[in-house]
C-alpha positions, -999 to +999 in steps of 0.1 A: +103+483+263+089+457+237+076+468+199+047+449+186+026+457+155-010+466+153-018+460+120-004+484+097-011+518+114-006+510+150+019+499+173+015+484+204+043+492+235+044+467+263+062+477+293+065+454+329+038+473+350+014+502+351+044+529+365+062+523+336+029+518+309+021+558+328+057+573+323+063+557+289+022+576+281+038+609+296+070+608+271+049+603+240+022+629+248+051+652+255+072+644+227+043+645+202+061+626+173+055+630+135+028+612+120+013+599+156-027+603+155-035+589+193-020+572+224-039+548+245-022+540+277-035+507+296-022+479+326+013+474+313+006+490+276+001+525+252-012+519+219-001+544+197-022+549+162+001+568+135-006+579+098+012+556+077+018+579+049+042+596+072+057+569+091+060+529+095+064+506+123+106+503+120+113+547+122+081+549+151+100+523+171+133+541+172+120+574+171+101+566+207+128+546+219+155+571+214+128+594+238+146+607+268+119+593+294+102+621+311+091+612+349+046+618+347+039+651+371+026+631+408-007+640+398-028+673+413-064+664+399-097+662+417-105+638+443-140+628+439-162+610+466-180+582+456-205+567+483-209+531+479-228+507+497-212+479+501-235+450+490-222+437+463-229+399+453-189+393+451-183+408+480-184+374+503-163+360+478-135+384+474-134+385+515-123+345+511-100+353+485-082+378+503-083+360+532-099+387+556-136+396+569-157+417+547-157+441+566-120+444+566-130+445+530-145+476+529-122+490+555-096+490+531-115+496+499-125+530+516-091+538+537-071+546+506-074+572+478-074+555+442-058+571+411-075+576+379-051+558+359-067+555+324-102+549+306-113+519+287-137+493+281-165+520+282-172+556+281-168+562+317-152+533+331-116+542+344-091+516+354-085+527+395-051+518+406-026+528+434-050+512+462-043+497+493-018+471+486-042+441+498-065+443+467-052+411+437-086+395+428-090+373+399-117+379+372-149+361+376-139+328+354-176+333+334-184+368+327-219+379+337-245+391+309-256+418+326-234+441+353-260+466+368-249+505+361-234+519+399-218+485+404-185+489+420-160+464+410-124+448+416-103+433+394-066+423+399-048+453+414-080+475+401-110+492+410-136+501+387-173+518+386-195+503+358-212+533+344-238+514+320-256+482+320-233+459+303-213+429+301-186+424+326-163+402+345-150+418+380-159+408+413-188+433+424-185+445+462-208+474+461-236+500+444-232+534+436-257+562+425-230+584+410-234+596+375-203+587+364-213+596+323-237+625+310-241+632+276-250+672+286-214+678+306-188+688+296-163+667+296-190+640+295-171+618+321-165+627+355-135+610+360-101+621+342-073+604+344-050+614+368-078+622+396-083+606+427-114+585+441-123+582+476-148+557+483-176+565+513-194+537+531-232+542+530-264+529+542-287+556+528-271+557+494-301+574+473-310+596+500-269+604+500-270+611+463-297+636+462-276+654+491-246+654+466-261+671+437-270+699+459-241+707+482-207+691+469-186+669+501-165+701+516-133+677+517-139+674+480-125+693+447-146+689+423-143+696+380-149+731+374-158+728+335-184+701+346-217+715+334-206+744+321-219+740+286-239+715+270-217+686+253-240+681+220-243+704+197-269+703+169-252+708+132-270+732+104-298+741+130-308+770+113-311+758+078-332+728+075-348+724+043-365+687+036-375+660+057-376+628+051-396+604+074-390+568+084-419+539+074-401+511+082-368+504+092-359+468+092-332+449+113-314+483+119-312+513+106-290+545+122-275+576+113-235+575+114-208+599+103-167+597+099-176+583+135-152+595+171-117+603+190-124+602+220-104+568+234-092+586+265-129+587+277-134+550+270-156+556+241-150+541+206-146+555+175-182+543+163-189+554+123-201+541+093-189+503+095-186+502+054-165+534+048-164+530+015-201+529+004-208+556+028-183+579+014-195+565-020-231+576-011-224+610+001-203+613-030-230+608-059-257+637-039-225+662-042-223+665+002-182+665+021-176+622+021-181+631+062-216+639+061-241+621+083-264+591+063-283+565+074-271+529+076-295+504+070-285+463+081-301+437+060-329+460+044-364+462+047-370+498+050-391+524+039-389+558+037-412+589+026-404+620+014-421+650+031-402+673+005-384+671-033-350+654-020-319+643-041-304+609-023-288+583-034-283+541-018-253+525-018-238+497-006-251+462-009-269+456-038-304+456-034-334+466-054-345+496-047-373+514-059-400+547-056-434+543-052-463+565-045-475+573-011-513+573-020-507+535-034-475+515-022-480+487-050-475+513-075-438+513-088-435+544-103-397+540-112-374+513-102-332+523-093-309+500-113-275+512-098-254+535-078-266+571-085-284+600-073-318+603-074-350+630-065-374+615-040-404+642-049-426+648-022-454+625-013-432+598-031-419+561-012-385+552-015-384+515-008-355+497-002-357+455-003-337+426+012-301+426-002-289+401-028-259+401-012-235+416+013-258+432+045-252+474+045-269+495+028-258+536+030-287+562+024-277+600+018-298+630+010-282+659+001-274+686+024-267+664+051-288+650+079-292+670+108-283+650+139-276+663+175-232+658+177-219+643+204-181+643+208-184+659+173-199+630+159-232+625+150-231+588+148-253+557+172-229+541+190-253+506+197-231+492+222-221+524+245-259+540+234-238+574+227-250+594+199-293+596+185-311+567+197-319+539+165-342+552+140-383+539+149-408+539+124-427+573+123-390+592+131-389+627+109-352+640+096-344+669+086-319+675+057-295+706+065-283+730+041-246+715+037-230+735+008-228+705-017-206+696-047-216+684-083-234+654-083-209+620-091-215+602-125-238+566-114-221+533-104-232+494-108-237+477-081-205+459-064-210+420-055-205+413-023-205+385+005-226+357+009-241+327+027-224+297+022-196+314+005-161+320+011-152+356+013-111+363+023-097+394+040-061+398+040-051+405+078-018+409+096-007+389+127+002+406+157+004+420+181-003+388+201+003+358+177+035+343+198-001+332+222-010+308+199+010+275+189+019+269+153-007+248+147-034+274+163-027+300+137-026+274+112-060+267+120-068+308+117-057+308+081-063+272+066-101+262+079-131+286+071-150+307+096-188+308+095-200+344+105-227+336+130-260+356+138-244+367+170-228+396+152-233+433+149-217+466+153-195+458+178-182+425+165-186+397+143-181+363+160-171+335+144-174+301+144-152+269+133-152+233+140-118+233+153-110+262+180-074+282+183-050+260+204-032+283+225+004+285+239+004+312+270-026+306+292-021+338+311-048+360+321-038+391+299-039+425+311-065+451+295-050+470+264-060+489+240-080+476+209-089+486+173-116+482+144-102+450+128-084+437+154-093+398+159-098+390+195-097+352+208-112+344+242-110+318+259-136+294+238-110+298+209-136+310+180-127+344+167-146+378+172-135+405+151-140+439+165-159+463+145-166+497+151-184+497+179-156+474+194-150+481+236-116+504+234-099+479+254-099+448+259-084+413+279-081+385+252-056+381+231-055+397+197-041+375+172-041+394+141-054+429+127-080+427+095-066+454+065-083+487+063-104+480+034-112+444+050-134+466+077-154+477+050-160+441+037-159+426+071-189+454+076-208+436+045-207+400+057-239+381+066-246+356+089-236+323+077-210+339+049-180+319+053-144+339+062-106+325+054-080+350+065-053+358+042-017+363+057+005+393+043+036+371+037+057+411+046+040+414+080+049+383+102+074+401+128+067+398+162+087+418+183+103+451+161 
């Protein structure tokens, strides 16, 4: 059992194999150690997130090492039959790799039940283990940009089903029409850790799927709680008091709040990218800090008041003006700082392109109403959970949330600019030992350019010299967190942001400080980044 630091509030327990990882996970769940917030098991690791105000890496590692091992109880989970049409485009290649016929691949894949070991990558995606020992298949050398929903794949000793269209590098052997994730179902994920899956070969899959919806297979245990009650809930549904109409959204405008806590379902945290600016917007109008607000990327957004509203706009320094809806060329007032102000019925508020930075937050007194998924109204752009991104013509309802007194104005703060260096403090690990000393030197000495391919999922960086690795092995999937600097095979770092996948298969060389994530959220394309190493956080193994 090795302990690797994951930033200032995370610990990665490295274990020999999946069985050890699940045993450690069961032990930790039973122990409920003080300060532990969240546990995420993976192929050979358990990621422990903790409250750094209650404990630290050393104390937690010592406490975990002293725990008596608990043998996981033999699963009594449900068995779900998954009908599969074995028409995957990699079926021939898999048969060739394994040295058997295609029919043998199908027979061996369907003759043995698979255990749902853990979730990750995407909502509803389960890593299925304990299948036929024949299967040990390498990932594709080059991942596909788009894998169809329902694709059944193999990677290493795991099998899995892609719940939605996404990129992916697993070997595809078939397809299914089973819906693995449904926002209206409780729980939304069809498969839960400890369940079993039995694949059933079919030809007329669509017809069989219709019959399955009407009559469950007699040998299949069903989730008793599925569809008993809707997962989605409406906030302040009976107390709306005003409306804001979306006229122009800019590059991207979404509803965001504090985010979710459901990594056990493969769901990332999501939520506001720049938490400081998000909290400030709510504080200025007297809301609780977690009230839903609008996140505006790149400015150029316009909103119209359908009733008198108290709003505030924070984040990237930007020109904000109040105009008449009757004549948009007439400016009624300019908002010169981050402050609460009244937007009267019939008036427009215009947010221009930021002078520096990238994102702004618009909060309304009372908070925005929005359908909640897993206790959050946040739009998750990777998993497509939560409200759709805003579009012209949308009408937003403000609730009657009890509000506090309005906070005093604050001047705009300068933020990152294109072609200027922004320093981001980081903590090395958990996989810095996968890189040569030259690679680590490159990470800190070389400026990195923010590419235009950056978004809420991750910030893709480009440098003159790639990070040199000392370990070129394939890393088994393990948990990740916002601020993780993952390094794919091309050696160009990617900073995981709020909509990142909960597990990843590339080494994470370092983790941004929590405050640095807010700064990174404001990095515009072509800004330059220099990572700053904490001298007190260079231990590789505790």
